[in-house]
C-alpha positions as CSV (number, residue, x, y, z in Angstrom):
1,X,31.2,129.6,195.1
2,X,30.6,128.8,191.4
3,X,32.3,132.1,190.5
4,X,35.7,133.1,191.7
5,X,35.3,135.6,194.5
6,X,37.1,138.9,194.2
7,X,40.0,139.0,196.6
8,X,39.8,142.3,198.5
9,X,42.8,144.7,198.0
10,X,42.7,145.8,201.6
11,X,44.2,143.3,204.1
12,X,41.8,141.4,206.4
13,X,43.4,142.9,209.5
14,X,42.6,146.4,208.2
15,X,39.1,145.5,207.0
16,X,38.0,144.3,210.4
17,X,39.9,146.8,212.6
18,X,37.7,147.8,215.5
19,X,36.2,151.3,215.3
20,X,34.9,151.3,218.8
21,X,36.6,150.7,222.2
22,X,34.2,148.0,223.1
23,X,35.2,146.0,220.1
24,X,39.0,145.8,221.1
25,X,39.9,142.5,222.6
26,X,42.1,142.3,225.7
27,X,43.7,145.1,227.8
28,X,40.9,145.3,230.4
29,X,43.1,147.2,232.8
30,X,43.7,149.9,230.2
31,X,40.5,149.9,228.2
32,X,38.0,148.6,230.7
33,X,35.3,150.7,232.4
34,X,37.7,152.5,234.7
35,X,40.8,152.1,232.6
36,X,43.1,155.1,232.3
37,X,43.4,154.9,228.6
38,X,39.6,154.6,228.1
39,X,39.1,157.7,230.2
40,X,41.6,159.7,228.2
41,X,40.0,158.7,224.9
42,X,36.4,159.1,225.9
43,X,37.0,162.4,227.6
44,X,39.3,163.5,224.7
45,X,41.8,164.6,227.3
46,X,45.0,163.1,226.0
47,X,48.5,163.5,227.2
48,X,51.7,162.1,225.6
49,X,52.1,158.4,226.1
50,X,53.8,155.2,224.7
51,X,52.0,152.0,223.8
52,X,54.4,149.1,224.4
53,X,53.5,145.6,223.4
54,X,54.2,142.7,221.1
55,X,53.3,142.9,217.4
56,X,49.6,142.4,216.9
57,X,48.4,143.4,220.3
58,X,46.4,146.4,219.2
59,X,48.8,149.5,219.3
60,X,47.9,150.8,215.8
61,X,44.2,150.0,216.3
62,X,44.1,152.2,219.5
63,X,46.0,155.0,217.7
64,X,43.6,154.9,214.7
65,X,40.5,154.8,217.1
66,X,41.9,157.9,218.8
67,X,42.4,159.7,215.5
68,X,38.6,159.1,214.7
69,X,37.4,160.2,218.2
70,X,39.6,163.2,219.0
71,X,38.8,166.8,218.2
72,X,42.6,167.4,217.8
73,X,44.5,167.7,214.6
74,X,46.0,164.2,214.1
75,X,49.2,163.3,212.3
76,X,50.5,159.7,211.8
77,X,54.0,158.7,210.6
78,X,56.1,155.6,210.7
79,X,59.7,155.9,212.1
80,X,61.0,153.7,209.4
81,X,60.1,156.1,206.6
82,X,60.2,159.4,208.4
83,X,63.0,161.7,209.8
84,X,63.8,164.9,211.5
85,X,62.5,167.0,208.5
86,X,59.1,165.4,208.8
87,X,59.0,165.9,212.6
88,X,60.0,169.6,212.2
89,X,57.3,170.2,209.6
90,X,54.7,168.7,211.9
91,X,55.9,170.7,214.9
92,X,55.7,174.0,212.9
93,X,52.1,173.2,212.1
94,X,51.5,172.2,215.8
95,X,52.8,175.7,216.9
96,X,50.3,177.3,214.6
97,X,47.4,175.2,215.9
98,X,48.6,175.8,219.5
99,X,48.4,179.6,218.9
100,X,44.9,179.0,217.6
101,X,44.0,177.0,220.8
102,X,43.9,173.8,218.9
103,X,45.6,170.6,220.0
104,X,47.9,168.5,217.8
105,X,48.5,164.8,218.2
106,X,51.3,163.0,216.5
107,X,51.3,159.2,216.4
108,X,54.7,157.6,215.6
109,X,54.6,153.9,214.8
110,X,57.8,152.0,215.6
111,X,59.1,155.0,217.5
112,X,62.0,152.9,218.8
113,X,63.5,153.1,215.3
114,X,64.1,156.8,215.8
115,X,67.7,157.5,216.8
116,X,68.6,159.9,219.6
117,X,68.8,163.0,217.4
118,X,65.3,162.3,216.0
119,X,63.9,161.7,219.5
120,X,65.6,164.9,220.7
121,X,63.8,166.9,218.0
122,X,60.5,166.0,219.7
123,X,61.4,167.1,223.3
124,X,60.7,170.8,223.2
125,X,57.3,170.5,221.6
126,X,56.2,167.7,223.9
127,X,57.4,169.6,227.0
128,X,55.7,172.8,226.0
129,X,52.4,171.0,225.2
130,X,52.4,172.2,221.6
131,X,52.4,168.5,220.6
132,X,50.8,165.5,222.1
133,X,52.9,162.5,221.2
134,X,51.7,158.9,221.0
135,X,54.4,156.4,220.3
136,X,54.0,152.7,219.5
137,X,56.8,150.3,220.1
138,X,57.5,146.6,220.4
139,X,60.7,147.3,222.3
140,X,61.3,148.0,225.9
141,X,61.1,151.8,226.3
142,X,63.7,151.7,229.0
143,X,66.2,150.7,226.3
144,X,64.9,152.3,223.2
145,X,63.4,155.7,224.2
146,X,65.8,158.4,225.5
147,X,65.3,159.2,229.2
148,X,64.4,162.9,228.6
149,X,61.5,161.9,226.3
150,X,60.5,158.9,228.3
151,X,60.2,161.1,231.4
152,X,57.6,163.3,229.7
153,X,55.3,160.4,228.6
154,X,53.2,157.8,230.3
155,X,53.9,154.2,229.4
156,X,51.0,151.9,228.8
157,X,51.9,148.2,228.5
158,X,49.7,146.1,226.3
159,X,49.6,142.6,227.6
160,X,49.7,139.6,225.3
161,X,46.4,138.6,223.9
162,X,45.0,135.4,225.4
163,X,43.8,132.4,223.4
164,X,40.2,133.5,224.2
165,X,41.0,136.9,222.8
166,X,42.5,135.5,219.6
167,X,39.6,133.0,219.2
168,X,37.1,135.9,219.5
169,X,39.0,137.9,216.8
170,X,38.9,134.9,214.6
171,X,35.2,134.4,215.0
172,X,34.6,138.1,214.4
173,X,36.5,137.9,211.1
174,X,34.8,134.8,209.9
175,X,31.4,136.2,210.7
176,X,31.6,139.8,209.7
177,X,34.1,140.1,206.8
178,X,32.1,140.0,203.6
179,X,34.8,138.0,201.8
180,X,35.3,135.3,204.4
181,X,31.6,135.0,205.4
182,X,30.9,133.8,201.8
183,X,33.2,130.8,202.2
184,X,32.4,127.4,203.4
185,X,35.0,125.8,205.7
186,X,34.9,122.0,206.1
187,X,37.3,122.2,209.0
188,X,39.1,125.0,211.0
189,X,42.0,123.9,213.1
190,X,41.5,126.8,215.5
191,X,44.1,125.7,218.1
192,X,46.9,125.3,215.5
193,X,46.0,128.6,213.8
194,X,46.2,130.4,217.2
195,X,49.5,128.6,218.1
196,X,51.0,129.5,214.7
197,X,50.1,133.2,215.2
198,X,52.3,133.4,218.3
199,X,49.8,135.7,220.0
200,X,49.9,138.2,217.1
201,X,46.3,139.1,216.0
202,X,47.5,140.6,212.8
203,X,49.5,137.5,211.9
204,X,46.5,135.3,212.8
205,X,44.3,137.2,210.3
206,X,47.1,137.2,207.7
207,X,47.5,133.4,207.9
208,X,43.7,133.0,207.8
209,X,43.4,135.1,204.6
210,X,46.4,133.6,202.9
211,X,45.2,130.1,203.6
212,X,41.9,131.0,202.0
213,X,43.3,132.7,199.0
214,X,45.8,129.8,198.2
215,X,42.9,127.4,198.1
216,X,40.7,129.4,195.7
217,X,38.6,128.7,193.6
218,X,37.6,125.6,195.6
219,X,34.0,125.6,196.7
220,X,35.0,124.5,200.1
221,X,38.2,125.0,202.1
222,X,39.8,122.9,204.8
223,X,41.7,125.2,207.1
224,X,43.8,122.4,208.6
225,X,47.4,122.1,209.8
226,X,48.7,121.5,206.3
227,X,46.9,124.4,204.8
228,X,48.0,126.7,207.6
229,X,51.7,125.6,207.3
230,X,51.6,126.2,203.6
231,X,50.2,129.7,204.2
232,X,52.7,130.5,206.9
233,X,55.6,128.6,205.3
234,X,57.5,128.8,208.5
235,X,55.8,129.1,211.9
236,X,56.4,132.1,214.0
237,X,59.2,131.5,216.6
238,X,58.2,134.5,218.8
239,X,61.8,135.7,218.8
240,X,63.3,139.0,217.6
241,X,67.1,138.9,217.9
242,X,67.1,142.7,217.8
243,X,64.2,143.3,220.2
244,X,63.2,142.9,223.8
245,X,62.4,139.2,223.5
246,X,66.1,138.8,222.6
247,X,66.9,140.0,226.1
248,X,64.1,138.0,227.8
249,X,65.1,134.7,226.3
250,X,68.9,135.1,226.8
251,X,68.1,136.0,230.4
252,X,66.0,132.8,230.8
253,X,68.9,130.8,229.2
254,X,71.5,132.2,231.5
255,X,69.3,131.7,234.6
256,X,68.7,128.1,233.6
257,X,72.4,127.4,233.4
258,X,73.0,129.2,236.7
259,X,70.2,127.1,238.2
260,X,71.8,123.9,237.0
261,X,68.8,122.9,234.7
262,X,70.3,121.6,231.4
263,X,66.9,120.8,230.0
264,X,65.4,124.3,230.4
265,X,68.7,125.7,229.1
266,X,68.4,123.7,225.9
267,X,64.8,124.8,225.4
268,X,65.7,128.5,225.6
269,X,68.8,127.9,223.4
270,X,66.7,126.2,220.8
271,X,64.3,129.1,220.8
272,X,67.1,131.4,220.1
273,X,68.7,129.3,217.4
274,X,65.4,128.7,215.7
275,X,64.7,132.4,215.7
276,X,68.0,133.1,213.9
277,X,70.2,134.2,216.8
278,X,73.9,134.3,216.1
279,X,75.4,131.2,217.7
280,X,78.5,133.1,218.6
281,X,76.4,135.4,220.8
282,X,75.2,132.4,222.8
283,X,78.8,131.0,223.0
284,X,80.0,134.4,224.2
285,X,77.5,134.5,227.0
286,X,78.4,131.0,228.1
287,X,82.0,132.1,228.3
288,X,81.0,134.9,230.8
289,X,78.8,132.5,232.8
290,X,81.6,130.0,233.1
291,X,83.7,132.5,235.0
292,X,81.0,134.4,236.8
293,X,78.8,131.5,238.0
294,X,81.0,128.4,238.0
295,X,84.5,129.9,238.5
296,X,87.0,127.8,240.5
297,X,84.3,125.3,241.5
298,X,85.0,123.8,238.1
299,X,87.9,125.6,236.3
300,X,87.5,123.4,233.2
301,X,84.1,125.1,232.5
302,X,85.9,128.2,231.2
303,X,88.3,126.0,229.2
304,X,85.4,124.2,227.5
305,X,83.4,127.4,226.9
306,X,86.4,128.9,225.2
307,X,86.8,125.7,223.1
308,X,83.1,125.8,222.2
309,X,83.3,129.4,221.1
310,X,86.3,128.7,218.9
311,X,84.6,125.6,217.5
312,X,81.4,127.4,216.7
313,X,83.3,130.1,215.0
314,X,85.0,127.5,212.7
315,X,82.1,125.2,212.1
316,X,79.0,127.5,211.8
317,X,75.4,126.4,211.7
318,X,73.6,124.0,211.7
319,X,76.3,121.8,213.3
320,X,77.2,124.4,215.9
321,X,74.0,123.6,217.7
322,X,75.6,120.3,218.8
323,X,78.7,122.1,220.2
324,X,76.6,124.6,221.9
325,X,74.4,121.9,223.4
326,X,77.5,120.1,224.8
327,X,78.8,123.2,226.4
328,X,75.4,124.3,227.8
329,X,74.7,120.9,229.4
330,X,78.3,120.8,230.9
331,X,77.9,124.3,232.4
332,X,74.5,123.5,233.8
333,X,75.8,120.3,235.3
334,X,78.8,121.8,236.9
335,X,79.1,122.9,240.5
336,X,78.6,126.6,240.9
337,X,80.5,129.4,242.6
338,X,80.3,133.1,242.1
339,X,83.1,133.8,244.6
340,X,85.6,135.1,242.0
341,X,82.9,137.4,240.6
342,X,82.0,138.8,244.0
343,X,85.7,139.2,244.9
344,X,86.5,141.4,241.8
345,X,83.4,143.5,242.5
346,X,84.6,144.2,246.1
347,X,88.0,145.0,244.8
348,X,86.5,147.5,242.3
349,X,84.6,149.0,245.1
350,X,87.8,149.8,247.1
351,X,89.5,151.1,244.0
352,X,86.7,153.4,243.1
353,X,85.9,154.6,246.7
354,X,89.3,154.8,248.4
355,X,92.5,156.6,247.8
356,X,95.0,155.3,245.2
357,X,97.5,154.1,247.8
358,X,101.1,153.9,246.7
359,X,102.7,150.5,245.9
360,X,104.9,149.6,248.9
361,X,108.6,150.0,248.0
362,X,109.4,146.3,248.7
363,X,107.1,145.3,245.7
364,X,108.6,147.8,243.2
365,X,111.1,146.7,240.6
366,X,114.5,148.3,240.7
367,X,116.0,148.2,237.2
368,X,118.4,151.1,238.0
369,X,120.9,151.7,240.8
370,X,119.2,155.0,241.6
371,X,115.9,153.1,242.3
372,X,117.8,150.7,244.5
373,X,119.1,153.6,246.5
374,X,115.5,154.8,246.9
375,X,114.7,151.4,248.5
376,X,112.8,149.9,245.5
377,X,112.6,146.2,246.0
378,X,114.3,146.3,249.4
379,X,113.1,143.7,252.0
380,X,111.1,141.8,249.3
381,X,110.9,138.1,250.2
382,X,110.9,135.6,247.4
383,X,108.2,133.0,248.1
384,X,110.1,130.1,246.5
385,X,112.9,130.3,249.0
386,X,110.5,129.2,251.8
387,X,108.8,126.1,252.8
388,X,105.6,125.3,250.8
389,X,106.8,128.1,248.4
390,X,105.1,130.5,250.7
391,X,106.0,133.4,253.0
392,X,103.4,135.2,255.1
393,X,103.4,138.7,253.8
394,X,101.1,141.8,253.3
395,X,100.9,142.3,249.6
396,X,98.4,145.1,249.9
397,X,99.2,148.8,250.4
398,X,99.8,149.2,254.1
399,X,96.5,151.1,254.5
400,X,94.6,148.0,253.3
401,X,96.3,145.3,255.4
402,X,94.1,142.4,256.3
403,X,91.6,143.2,253.5
404,X,89.9,140.1,252.0
405,X,87.8,139.9,248.8
406,X,87.9,136.2,247.8
407,X,86.0,133.7,249.9
408,X,86.0,130.3,248.2
409,X,82.9,128.2,248.4
410,X,82.3,124.6,249.3
411,X,81.5,123.3,245.8
412,X,83.7,121.2,243.5
413,X,87.4,122.0,243.3
414,X,86.9,125.4,245.0
415,X,86.6,123.5,248.3
416,X,90.2,122.4,247.9
417,X,91.3,125.9,247.1
418,X,89.6,127.1,250.3
419,X,91.3,124.4,252.4
420,X,94.7,125.3,250.9
421,X,94.3,129.0,251.4
422,X,93.0,128.5,254.9
423,X,96.2,126.5,255.7
424,X,98.5,129.1,254.2
425,X,96.9,132.2,255.7
426,X,95.8,130.7,259.0
427,X,97.4,133.6,260.9
428,X,96.4,136.5,258.7
429,X,93.1,135.7,256.9
430,X,89.8,134.2,257.9
431,X,87.9,131.7,255.8
432,X,84.6,130.7,257.2
């Protein structure tokens, strides 16, 4: 490479984008010999569908391949830069094509970024068949696509690309791209490059090209860890605090705390913090868990969670990670009980499904003489006047007498609560 090579204006990912189904890596269930998506494309018999998958798994590649293979009129827009006006314009054209017995396909990239009104604008045309809609999204359609539109579309899930898939994509680029094929590599740290891409084929190719360009005009290039890190600047954390992975990781974090595994909890928490998650969001979720999953087995858990939330609010990052870690390990290491949570759910059930029974007169306040004449407060027995500050009484409406919601567990301090209640209510309630 005595002369400086001309860096292509078109990005590498676009230059080597597959133009045939057989060149697309991964997604055997969808694009294999008997795959439903392959049949739709090869037979040019498309219906509306959504492609859901992580970034760089091939959603846009599939859409562009369809645009080159179909006999339909094909439109492509991005939800970030388009709105209802654009949709209506395409639908008007689609109606004309439909009257001429021609199909219209509209591909919307990042369709999850359309709001409800924008998605509503698509409904009539999709339902009538005037428009075949293909949407690409990195977000769970259950959360981001309105039910009315989602019910009119199939959903195809694009699985993550395997290391073998990514390695094959890398080989294809090195061998077939005219720019890269003319470069001599002294070393290629393939494993680290694939790791740094986080499973995103587009990112893989972007890192590769950036690492090459930053080393020009050297005759030979070492694509090692240092070079890759310089190109990447900051490795991909595989976390989108506004996307589905946000929900996946916080779910794993909560389940680790509930499962009493402090180590796994710290791992998922580190993933969130490294990905830019708001530490107050994590602290807030631990507050809920302290009451829902630990409860009276360790009442101090809620106290510590509240203190942690307050401290994180005052301190901020990066020191808040220490506070969050202390709280998380305490919660994971605490005895567990969801008895309080189950009790309130049962109470809600009765409130919602049964009549709103009146408050017994004996429990009503009587601030006026008229109320006293009506019997408000009459026969109420003040618990502190009796032994153990307790009097056996039915505090429910008469129609719900003997109802029980709260059944303390055997863990931690809740066992003592159970023994105490069992002693007090030995004639009226049953605690197994």
